[in-house]
N, C-alpha and C positions, 0 to 999 in steps of 0.2 A: 625683865631679868638681862644681868649683863653676863656676855660672853666676850673675853679678852679675844681680838681677831691673830687670826693664825698667817703668817703669810701666805700660806697654799690656797684660802680663802678669798682674799681681798687678790682683784687684778691689779696688776702693775701699772703702775703710769703710762710707763713705754712698753706695751704689750702691741699694738701698731708700728713698734720701731722699725722692724723688718721690712715693712712695706715703704717704706719711706728711701728713696734716694741715699745713695753714701754720703753725699754733700749736706742733704739735710739732716740726718742722722747723728753726726759729726758738729752741725751750728744746734742740736737739741742737746747734747752730751755737754756741751760746753757751755751752754746758756746756764741764766738764775734757776730756772726748773731744775736743775739735776741737782743742784747745787743745793735748794730746798727740800728736796727729797730724800736726799743722803744727810745733811743735818737738822733737819728739822721734823719736817713729816714722820722718820723714822726713829724721828728720838722723843715723841709724843707719847708719855706715861698714862697709857689707858685706865690701868688700875686706878689710878688716882679717880676717877668719875664714877666707879664702881658704886659707891653710896647712894646716886642720886637716881639709879634702879631699884626699879620693883625687884624684892624677893621672892615673890611667888612664882611657878613658871607662868612666861605670857611671853609677846614677839620678842627676840631677840632685838638687844640693839643695831642703832646706828653703828656703823664705824665711826669709832672716836676722832680718829688720828685725823678721817675725813672733814669729819666738820670743823676740827679744831684747827688742820690746815687753812680750811676755807675761812675762817674767822682770822688767821692771823694774816693771808692774804688781803682778807677785806680792811682790815686797820692798814695794813702796810701801803695799800695803794690806796688810802681814803675813801 
């Protein structure tokens, strides 16, 4: 069963950001990871993958943007 993820359902990649020292926060926000989150991760069209999930009520799908984001990173880093 396909359900589109809502921002409030999904934990942010930077939930623990406030636990870090200010210098570490700045380094993280200036790194490629923040750019990936904003430019790639947030733009993955989940509805495109709806047909691969069952139409009957069953366990909800895994978050598509997490799966696809991982695949993109895996391909990018070899």
